[in-house]
C-alpha positions in Angstrom: 8.2 -40.2 -13.3 11.5 -41.9 -14.3 11.4 -40.2 -17.6 10.8 -36.8 -16.1 13.7 -37.3 -13.7 15.9 -38.4 -16.5 15.0 -35.2 -18.4 15.9 -33.2 -15.4 19.2 -35.1 -15.1 20.0 -34.4 -18.7 19.4 -30.7 -18.2 21.4 -30.6 -15.0 24.3 -32.5 -16.6 24.5 -30.1 -19.5 23.9 -26.7 -17.8 25.6 -27.2 -14.5 28.6 -28.9 -12.8 26.3 -30.6 -10.3 26.6 -34.4 -10.0 23.7 -36.3 -11.7 24.7 -39.9 -11.1 22.0 -40.3 -8.5 19.3 -39.5 -10.9 17.9 -41.7 -13.8 19.8 -41.3 -17.0 18.6 -41.3 -20.7 20.3 -43.8 -22.9 19.4 -42.2 -26.2 19.9 -38.9 -28.0 16.1 -38.6 -28.3 15.7 -38.6 -24.6 18.5 -36.1 -24.1 16.8 -33.8 -26.6 13.4 -34.2 -24.9 14.9 -32.8 -21.7 15.0 -29.2 -23.0 11.8 -28.5 -21.2 13.8 -28.6 -17.9 16.3 -26.0 -18.9 14.3 -23.1 -17.4 13.7 -25.1 -14.3 17.5 -25.7 -13.8 18.1 -22.0 -14.7 15.6 -20.9 -12.0 17.4 -22.9 -9.4 20.8 -21.5 -10.4 19.5 -17.9 -10.4 17.5 -18.3 -7.2 20.6 -19.6 -5.4 22.6 -16.5 -6.7 19.8 -14.2 -5.6 19.6 -15.7 -2.2 23.4 -15.4 -1.7 23.0 -11.7 -2.8 20.4 -11.2 -0.1 22.6 -12.9 2.4 25.4 -10.6 1.5 23.2 -7.6 2.1 22.2 -9.0 5.5 25.9 -9.4 6.4 26.4 -5.8 5.6 28.6 -6.2 2.4 28.5 -3.3 -0.1 25.9 -4.0 -2.8 28.5 -4.5 -5.6 30.6 -6.8 -3.5 27.6 -8.9 -2.7 26.6 -8.9 -6.3 30.0 -10.1 -7.5 29.9 -12.9 -4.8 26.5 -14.0 -6.1 27.7 -13.9 -9.7 30.8 -15.9 -8.8 28.6 -18.5 -7.2 26.4 -18.9 -10.3 29.5 -19.2 -12.5 30.8 -21.9 -10.3 27.5 -23.8 -10.5 27.5 -23.6 -14.3 31.2 -23.8 -15.0 30.9 -20.6 -17.1 29.2 -22.7 -19.7 27.1 -20.0 -21.2 29.8 -17.3 -20.9 32.1 -19.6 -22.9 29.4 -19.7 -25.6 29.0 -15.9 -25.5 32.8 -15.3 -26.0 33.1 -17.8 -28.9 30.0 -16.3 -30.6 31.3 -12.8 -30.3 34.7 -13.8 -31.7 33.2 -15.7 -34.5 30.6 -13.2 -35.6 33.0 -10.3 -35.1 36.2 -11.8 -36.7 35.1 -14.3 -39.3 35.4 -13.6 -43.0 32.6 -15.9 -44.1 30.4 -18.7 -42.6 33.1 -21.3 -42.6 35.6 -19.1 -41.1 33.2 -17.9 -38.4 32.4 -21.5 -37.4 36.1 -22.3 -37.3 36.8 -19.4 -34.9 33.8 -20.5 -32.7 35.4 -23.9 -32.3 38.7 -22.5 -31.3 39.2 -22.7 -27.5 41.2 -19.5 -27.5 39.5 -16.3 -26.8 39.9 -13.1 -28.8 39.3 -9.4 -28.3 35.6 -9.6 -29.3 35.0 -12.4 -26.8 36.8 -10.5 -24.0 34.8 -7.3 -24.7 31.5 -9.3 -24.7 32.3 -10.9 -21.4 33.4 -7.7 -19.8 30.2 -5.9 -20.9 27.7 -8.6 -20.1 29.2 -9.7 -16.8 29.6 -6.0 -15.8 25.9 -5.3 -16.6 24.8 -8.4 -14.7 26.8 -7.5 -11.6 25.6 -3.9 -11.7 22.0 -4.9 -12.2 22.2 -7.4 -9.3 23.8 -4.7 -7.1 20.9 -2.3 -7.7 18.1 -4.8 -7.0 16.2 -4.1 -3.8 14.7 -6.5 -1.3 15.5 -9.4 1.1 16.7 -12.9 0.5 13.3 -14.2 -0.8 12.7 -11.2 -3.1 16.2 -11.4 -4.6 16.0 -15.2 -5.0 12.8 -14.7 -6.9 14.2 -12.0 -9.2 17.4 -13.9 -9.8 15.5 -17.2 -10.5 13.1 -15.5 -12.8 15.8 -13.8 -14.9 17.8 -17.0 -15.2 14.8 -19.0 -16.2 14.0 -16.5 -18.9 17.6 -16.7 -20.1 17.3 -20.5 -20.5 14.0 -20.0 -22.3 15.9 -18.2 -25.0 17.8 -21.4 -25.7 14.4 -23.1 -26.5 13.4 -20.2 -28.7 16.7 -20.4 -30.7 16.4 -24.2 -31.1 12.8 -23.8 -32.4 13.6 -20.9 -34.8 17.0 -21.9 -36.2 18.4 -25.0 -37.9 21.8 -26.3 -36.8 24.6 -24.4 -38.5 26.8 -27.5 -38.7 25.9 -31.2 -38.9 27.7 -32.2 -35.8 28.0 -31.0 -32.2 25.7 -30.6 -29.3 23.2 -28.3 -30.9 22.8 -30.5 -33.9 22.1 -33.5 -31.6 19.3 -31.6 -29.9 17.6 -30.9 -33.2 14.3 -28.9 -33.5 12.3 -29.3 -30.3 9.1 -31.3 -30.4 5.9 -29.4 -29.5 5.3 -30.5 -25.9 8.8 -30.1 -24.5 9.1 -26.6 -26.2 5.7 -25.4 -24.9 6.3 -26.8 -21.4 9.8 -25.3 -21.4 8.5 -21.8 -22.4 5.8 -22.0 -19.7 8.4 -22.8 -17.1 10.5 -19.9 -18.4 7.8 -17.2 -18.0 5.9 -18.5 -15.0 8.5 -17.4 -12.3 8.4 -13.8 -13.8 4.6 -13.8 -13.8 4.0 -15.4 -10.5 6.9 -14.2 -8.3 7.5 -10.6 -9.5 5.3 -7.5 -9.6 3.2 -7.7 -12.8 4.7 -4.9 -14.6 8.3 -5.8 -13.8 7.7 -9.5 -14.7 6.1 -8.6 -18.0 8.9 -6.3 -19.0 11.5 -8.9 -18.1 9.8 -11.4 -20.4 9.6 -8.8 -23.2 13.3 -8.0 -22.8 14.4 -11.7 -22.9 12.1 -12.3 -25.9 13.5 -9.4 -27.8 17.0 -10.5 -27.0 16.3 -14.0 -28.3 14.7 -12.8 -31.5 17.4 -10.4 -32.3 20.1 -13.0 -31.7 18.2 -15.5 -33.9 18.1 -13.0 -36.7 21.8 -12.2 -36.3 22.8 -15.9 -36.1 20.9 -16.7 -39.3 22.6 -13.9 -41.1 26.1 -14.7 -39.8 26.2 -18.5 -39.9 22.9 -19.7 -41.2 21.6 -21.2 -37.9 22.6 -22.0 -34.3 25.3 -23.8 -32.6 26.0 -24.7 -29.0 27.9 -21.4 -28.6 24.9 -19.4 -30.0 22.6 -21.2 -27.5 25.0 -20.3 -24.6 25.2 -16.7 -25.8 21.4 -16.6 -25.9 21.1 -17.8 -22.3 23.6 -15.3 -21.1 22.2 -12.3 -23.0 18.6 -13.2 -22.2 19.4 -13.3 -18.5 21.4 -10.1 -18.6 18.5 -8.3 -20.5 16.0 -9.5 -17.9 18.2 -8.4 -15.0 18.8 -5.0 -16.4 15.1 -4.4 -17.0 14.3 -5.7 -13.4 16.9 -3.4 -11.9 15.1 -0.4 -13.5 11.5 -1.7 -12.9 12.0 -2.7 -9.2 13.9 0.5 -8.2 11.8 2.9 -10.1 
């Protein structure tokens, strides 16, 4: 039980701004890497909180888009914009780099360029619009938001499994290629909320959308930089969640 709580602590510490000092901690890189199974679990909690806040906004009579933007802001505060930062850096590197070395150099630059700004505007706009169109009360919206966020974090596991690290240092290189049981358990936790909490057709389509997004990004990252980095993993989480939300907005309102 202590090891499982330490895994959860490692995932919370990486993917959110929540304090983790009250939980057991891993004292090795291997333990930190093993905690990837908990990424979808943490993602579900973040997305469910955002969905519940969206439902509360509806209950208070806020316009749908205003409620959606408030919910989106809450999730960004919880994560510190971690995945969005990776998305912006990935867009800048892939869009503006001359070769692999230049792309990786751009991705490490803390400044944001035009490709990064455009990527953030489009993805955050799609997420807000999709959230605004979701029907239902607090519990339904919490389930939808949690399922989409869990699928987005599942894309991280997929990228880690499919791609080698693009550079020898950094967070992604330290995680390495996931072992079988954390990878399988993480994928199960990524898809179960969509299968159990959403209408069957909608949940299945959301899973397919996130999977397609992860596979396409994996192919692009391999061609662009030869593997994955922490920025690519963050981009995968953000794009996978966005794709799932867009599909759910269509499936649940159709």
